[in-house]
N, C-alpha and C positions, 0 to 999 in steps of 0.2 A: 774855732775851732770848739762842736760841742763833742757830749761824748755821754751815752749811756749803755751802763754796764746793769744786768740783773743777775740772781742765784737763788737757789730754790734756798728755802730756808732750814731744812732737814739736808745738809747735804752729805751727809748716811747715807741716807736713805731715798730716795723720791719718794718712793711706792707708798701709796696712802695706804692706814689699816683696811678698808673695804675694796680695795684695788682687786678687780677680778684676777684670777689664774687664766691667759687663754693657751687655752690648747686646740687651737682651730692649727690646722695645713694647708696652705696650698693648695688648688689642687688646680685650675685652668682662670683662663680667664678667654674672653669671644667679644669680639666684636660686630655687631650686627645692623645690619638697615632693612626694615618692612617695606618690599618693595612689594609685597601684595601678589605676586610671583610662587606664591608655596603654601598649602592649604596649615593653617593653624591649628593644631589637634593638643587636647589635653594631656602630658603625659608627665611622667615623671622620675625623682634624680632622685642616687640613695646616697645623696651629699645634701650641706643645704646653699641655697645659689643666694647670690648678690644681683638685683636687676638694675639695673643705672639709665636711667633715658638721659641721651646727652641730648637730643631733638624731639621735635614733633607730639602728637597724643593721638589716644587712643586708649583701649582698656585692656585691664587683667585680670584672667578672669581661672577662677578655682571649679571646684563642683558646683557651689552652691551660693558662688557671690562673682561679682562682678565689680570691678572698682575702675573709675576714670584715671589716668595715668598722665603726663605733658613733665615739660622740660623740669630737668632739677627734682625729679620722685626717685624714689629707692624705694624698693620691695624685697622684704628676704620671704622666703621659703625654703622652708625646712623640709628633709627627707622624707621619698615619698607621698609628699603632698600636691596634687593634680594641679596641672595649672596651665597657663597659654598666652599670650599676648597676643592683642589685633590691633591695628592701626585708623586711625580715622582717614578714610579718603581722601589725599590730599594732602594728608601730615603728616607722612609713613614717619613712626619711631624711629628714631636710631638711638642704638642701645650697648652697653657693658653687660656681662653677663658672665659673673665669677663666682667657683664652685669653690668651698674648702670642707675639709672633715674637722666631728670632736665639737662643733658648737652649734646651737642657734640661739634665738633670740625672740625674746618677749618684753613688753613695758609691765616696767615694777607693780604696776596697779590691776594689771591683768592676766593673771597669772593660769595657762592652759591653752593660751592665745594661738592660733598656728599659722599667722602670718603678719605682718608687720609695714604700715605703710610709712613713708619718711617723707617729708619736703625739706630742704634743705633753704632756704636764705642764704648760705655760701656756696652754693652749689659746685661753685669753680673749685675750690677746694679741695670737693669729692670729686670730682671732674681728672683734676691734676693727679689724683694719687691715681686712681685708675687708668689713667695714661699711661704714667709710668709701668707701672705693673703690665700693662699690654704691652710697652715699649719692651722691657726685660723680657719676659716671655719670648716674644716674637726674634727677638735677636740672638740670646741665647748665648751671652758674652760671658767672662769669666765673671764670678760669682752670683751673678742670675736668681741662679736660687736662691743666696739669705737674702739680699735684697727683694725678692719678691715675699718674701716670708716677711721681714723688716715691716715692707709697706703694709703689704694685710694686718697688721699688728695695732700700725697706728690707724689704719682705716678704721677697725672694728671699733679703740679708742673715739675717732675722731664720731662714728655715731651713737656709743655708748653715753657717752660726754650731752653732745647735743637731743638724741632723743629720749632719755632718761627709760633706757634699758637696762636690760639685765642681760646674761649669757646665761643658758642653759646649754647641759652635757646630755649630748647625744647618745645617754643610754637608757633610756625610757624601751619600752618590748621594740628592737629590733629585727627588720627585715633580715633574713640570710643574706649571703652578698648572691648568693645563686638566683634566689627569687627575686633581688632586686635586677639582677643580671636577663632575666627574664622579661618582667616589665621593661627593663627599656628596649629590649630586640625588640616588646610587639607594638611597642608604642612608636617605633622607629621602621618597623620593616611590616606593617599590620596587612600593607597592598600586595604583599609576596602569597604563594603558597605555603601555607603554615600548618605541621600536623604535630604530636605529642612527638615523635621521635624526632623532630627537628629540634627542641625545644630540649630533651635528654639527653639528644649528641649535643648542642651547648655548652650543657651544665656538667655533662658528665654523670648525673645524677639517674638512680633506679627512677624509670617511667613511673610508677603507681609512688612512691615518696616522694615527687615532685611535683607532681598534682595536687597529693594532701596538701604539703607543705605551700604551696603557690596560693590554694584554697582558703586554707588557715589565717593567712595575713592581708590577704583582700576580698575575702567574702564571694570571689569569684574561682572558677575554675579557671586552667589556662583558656580552651577553648571559647569560655562563657565572656571571660573576659578582649579576647582577641574579636572575638563579634561585637560589644560592646564598642570598641573600638574603632571598627569599621564600620559602624553604625553612626556614631561623631562625625567619622569627616563623611560621610552620605548625606546625614542632615544639612553639613555644610555648604557641602555642591548641589542639593537639592535650592538652596537657598540660595546662591549667589550664580551658578551658572545656568544653563540653556541643556544641558548636557542631558540627553536620554535618558532613560532608566534602567535599562542596558550599560550605558556608556559608564553609569555611574555604577554599578554592581562590577564592572570590570575592573575599571579603575579603585576600586576596594577592597578587592579581594576576595568578594564572592563570587563563589563556580559558577553561578550560575543565577537568572532576570527572575526566573522563578523561587529559587530559595534564596536571595534577598527580597523578595517580596514575602515570604514567608515569615523571615523572619522577625523585619519591620516590621511588620503587623501586629506577629507576637510582644512586641516590646514597646511600641507606642500606638499599636490598638489602630493603626489606619493603616493604609497601600501608603505609598511612595509614594504617590502623584493627590491623594487625599491632601500629604503633606505640605506638599511644593503648593496649592491651590488653599490652604490654609494660613499661607506667608505672606 
């Protein structure tokens, strides 16, 4: 018979003096596989996301950064940072996305870093935590909410311990809940017919105050932001499909082909046809 027993040295308190106070709140978790049957468009959230790759290879895109990702990689995305992911053909990404409020992360030696990329040698440990959180959230059993919160705290500590990161409270300049709601709505519904009245009905804000507040936080008016979203989606269609210019205009929410071409030329300095030929 063999026996092994271990105890913490300080049984009164196992918390070290430099241990962070985790004020993170679990929001959601999803499990996805990119079968390339949808258009990946830059978007934002008002909360922190932890993106973990179970299988596959691809790229994680921010507005000005593209990073390759593969099995075992983890990406931490702070609130309001534009991002999306794309699979490499034949190596579709399968991944968890976990949403949390209250904190974000940054390397100890790189204050102000906007996103963090990690790779875990023992990635099965992270995958198991994600799987348990996903199971509890999906099944909604007795105590599931408490279990998910506890598992989230464990996941955060695993990340901090392995990657030499620190937690950062989300208390810097924050977008209002209403503006964040507008951004998420535009990201998801850019192909629909949207007016300022649509957005004021969504938030119940005064039209002019809503437009002013949104511009303050994004640097673009709601309509400018909407057009930019539509143009980003149009560029992907121009690069990856044989759809006609009129079809692309309709699929991305522009009222006509001529208006689409006008906005496209103004933004990119060339027509959609010229853009397609350049790729």
